[in-house]
C-alpha positions as CSV (number, residue, x, y, z in Angstrom):
1,M,0.0,0.0,0.0
2,T,1.4,3.4,-1.0
3,I,0.9,5.9,1.7
4,K,-0.1,9.5,1.1
5,A,0.1,11.0,4.6
6,V,1.8,10.8,7.9
7,L,0.0,11.9,11.1
8,F,1.6,12.5,14.4
9,D,0.3,12.7,18.0
10,L,1.7,15.9,19.4
11,D,3.0,15.5,23.0
12,G,5.6,12.8,23.3
13,T,5.6,12.0,19.6
14,L,6.2,15.1,17.5
15,L,7.3,17.5,20.2
16,D,9.0,17.0,23.6
17,T,6.6,19.2,25.7
18,A,7.5,17.5,29.0
19,P,10.0,20.2,30.1
20,D,7.3,22.9,30.1
21,F,4.9,20.7,32.1
22,F,7.7,20.0,34.5
23,T,8.1,23.7,35.1
24,V,4.4,24.6,35.5
25,L,3.5,21.6,37.7
26,N,6.3,22.3,40.0
27,Q,5.5,26.0,40.0
28,L,2.0,25.0,41.1
29,R,3.4,22.7,43.8
30,K,5.6,25.6,45.0
31,E,2.5,27.8,45.3
32,E,0.9,25.1,47.4
33,G,3.9,24.8,49.6
34,L,5.2,21.5,48.2
35,A,8.7,20.5,47.1
36,P,9.3,19.9,43.4
37,L,8.8,16.5,41.8
38,P,11.6,14.9,39.7
39,F,11.4,15.3,35.9
40,S,11.2,11.6,35.3
41,E,8.0,11.2,37.3
42,I,6.3,14.1,35.5
43,R,7.5,13.1,32.0
44,K,5.9,9.7,32.0
45,T,2.5,11.2,33.0
46,V,2.3,14.0,30.4
47,S,0.5,12.0,27.7
48,H,-2.3,11.3,30.3
49,G,-3.2,15.0,30.4
50,A,-3.8,17.7,33.0
51,R,-6.0,15.5,35.2
52,A,-3.3,12.9,35.6
53,L,-0.7,15.6,36.3
54,I,-2.9,17.0,39.1
55,T,-3.4,13.5,40.6
56,L,0.4,12.9,40.4
57,G,1.3,16.3,41.8
58,F,-1.2,16.4,44.7
59,Q,-2.2,12.8,45.2
60,I,-5.9,13.6,44.9
61,N,-8.6,12.4,42.5
62,D,-11.2,14.5,40.6
63,D,-13.8,14.1,43.3
64,D,-11.7,16.2,45.7
65,K,-13.0,19.8,45.9
66,K,-9.4,21.1,45.4
67,F,-8.9,19.1,42.2
68,E,-10.7,21.4,39.6
69,P,-9.3,24.7,40.9
70,L,-5.8,23.2,40.8
71,R,-6.4,21.8,37.3
72,Q,-7.6,25.2,36.1
73,R,-4.6,26.9,37.7
74,L,-2.2,24.4,36.0
75,L,-3.7,25.1,32.6
76,K,-3.5,28.8,33.1
77,L,0.2,28.5,34.1
78,Y,0.8,26.3,31.1
79,E,-1.0,28.7,28.7
80,H,1.7,31.3,29.7
81,H,4.5,28.8,29.3
82,L,3.9,27.2,25.9
83,A,6.9,26.3,23.8
84,V,9.4,27.8,26.2
85,E,11.4,24.6,26.8
86,T,9.5,22.4,24.4
87,K,11.5,21.2,21.4
88,P,11.0,18.7,18.5
89,F,12.4,15.2,19.2
90,A,15.7,14.5,17.6
91,G,15.1,13.5,14.0
92,I,11.6,15.0,13.7
93,L,12.5,18.2,11.7
94,E,14.6,16.1,9.3
95,L,11.6,13.8,8.9
96,L,9.3,16.6,8.2
97,N,11.7,18.1,5.6
98,F,11.8,14.7,3.9
99,L,8.0,14.4,3.8
100,E,7.6,17.8,2.4
101,K,10.3,17.2,-0.2
102,E,8.5,13.9,-1.2
103,K,5.2,15.8,-1.3
104,I,3.7,13.5,1.4
105,A,1.2,15.4,3.5
106,W,1.7,15.4,7.2
107,G,-0.5,16.5,10.0
108,I,-1.3,16.3,13.7
109,A,-4.0,14.4,15.5
110,T,-4.0,15.2,19.3
111,N,-6.2,15.1,22.3
112,K,-4.6,18.4,23.3
113,P,-7.1,21.3,23.2
114,A,-6.6,23.7,20.3
115,Q,-5.9,26.7,22.5
116,Y,-2.7,25.0,23.5
117,A,-1.8,23.0,20.5
118,L,-2.2,25.6,17.8
119,P,0.1,28.3,19.4
120,I,2.8,25.6,19.8
121,V,2.5,24.7,16.2
122,T,2.8,28.4,15.3
123,A,5.7,28.9,17.6
124,F,7.7,26.3,15.8
125,K,6.6,27.6,12.3
126,L,5.4,24.2,11.4
127,N,3.1,23.8,8.3
128,P,1.0,20.7,8.8
129,A,-1.8,19.9,6.4
130,C,-4.2,19.5,9.4
131,V,-4.1,19.9,13.2
132,I,-7.0,17.9,14.6
133,C,-7.9,18.6,18.2
134,P,-10.8,17.5,20.4
135,E,-12.8,20.5,19.4
136,H,-12.8,19.3,15.8
137,V,-14.4,15.9,16.4
138,S,-17.3,14.5,18.4
139,E,-15.3,11.6,19.7
140,R,-11.6,12.0,20.7
141,K,-9.0,9.3,20.5
142,P,-9.0,6.3,20.8
143,H,-12.1,6.7,18.6
144,P,-10.9,6.7,14.9
145,E,-12.9,9.9,14.0
146,S,-9.6,11.9,13.9
147,M,-8.2,9.6,11.2
148,H,-11.4,9.9,9.1
149,L,-11.4,13.7,9.4
150,A,-7.7,13.8,8.4
151,S,-8.4,11.6,5.4
152,K,-11.1,14.0,4.2
153,I,-8.9,17.1,4.7
154,I,-5.9,15.5,3.0
155,N,-8.0,13.7,0.4
156,C,-6.8,10.2,0.9
157,R,-8.1,7.0,2.4
158,T,-7.4,6.1,6.0
159,D,-5.4,3.1,4.9
160,E,-3.1,5.4,3.1
161,I,-2.1,7.1,6.4
162,I,0.7,6.3,8.8
163,Y,-0.2,7.3,12.3
164,I,2.5,7.7,15.0
165,G,1.8,8.0,18.7
166,D,3.2,7.3,22.2
167,H,0.1,6.1,23.9
168,I,-2.1,3.0,23.4
169,R,-5.1,5.2,22.5
170,D,-3.1,6.5,19.5
171,I,-2.4,3.0,18.2
172,E,-6.0,1.9,18.8
173,C,-7.2,5.0,17.0
174,G,-5.0,4.2,14.0
175,N,-5.8,0.5,14.0
176,R,-9.6,1.1,14.1
177,A,-9.2,3.3,11.0
178,N,-7.2,0.7,9.3
179,S,-4.2,3.0,9.1
180,I,-0.6,1.9,9.5
181,T,0.5,2.5,13.1
182,I,3.9,3.2,14.6
183,A,4.4,3.2,18.4
184,A,6.8,5.9,19.5
185,A,8.8,4.1,22.3
186,Y,10.9,7.3,22.7
187,G,7.8,9.1,24.0
188,Y,6.1,9.4,27.4
189,I,5.6,5.7,28.1
190,D,4.6,4.8,31.6
191,E,6.8,2.1,33.1
192,A,3.7,-0.1,33.7
193,D,2.8,0.0,30.0
194,D,3.9,-2.9,27.7
195,I,4.3,-1.2,24.3
196,T,4.7,-4.6,22.6
197,Q,1.1,-5.4,23.5
198,W,-0.4,-2.3,21.8
199,Q,-0.7,-4.1,18.4
200,A,1.2,-1.4,16.5
201,D,2.5,-2.3,13.1
202,F,5.9,-0.9,14.0
203,I,7.7,0.2,17.2
204,V,10.5,2.7,17.0
205,P,13.0,3.5,19.7
206,H,13.9,6.9,18.2
207,A,12.2,9.3,15.9
208,D,15.0,9.0,13.3
209,K,13.8,5.4,12.7
210,I,10.5,6.6,11.2
211,K,11.8,7.7,7.9
212,A,12.8,4.1,6.9
213,I,9.3,2.9,7.6
214,V,7.8,5.7,5.5
215,I,10.2,4.8,2.6
216,Q,9.0,1.2,2.8
217,H,5.5,2.4,2.0
218,L,6.2,4.7,-0.9
């Protein structure tokens, strides 16, 4: 099957956003009189979203009355700390240059809200064919709606798309759309997760290994 597009999850796949989350979560902990958490603990939780970060940072669940105010404060802090320490994973910019040179469309399908995702894309002067956020679909990943919307925008079939992600929901999303899936083992993988059980078509230890898989499908 010849592919016509490559889609990326954002956090932990295309961009290493964990350093900014590390800063703002520990800033919030400082405001609450708590000591900072180590980077390694925060990094592996980033792909689970703001709720998981609050649970990690304060050892409370969303039924605690303090939970939602803390989550909103975290998001406000993050909104003012977008793309400060974030950077593309090694090999990503070279991959994007290759895709553009080969006239292969590339895009982003993320569960990150648009108000955070779009400014980050702009900050890095990226030019994706689409950026699909939760606001653009009725069902977020792992539902395959993101893949179907991307296929319409790019004008290709879902089985002509490679989708790359660092969470099992990304792989499930791609598999349910009959897309080719690549699990990004370099991303924010929780130590309890067994990436080999995600049923991805490929697993890559580094982003610079993606190009060879793309070439296989040209």
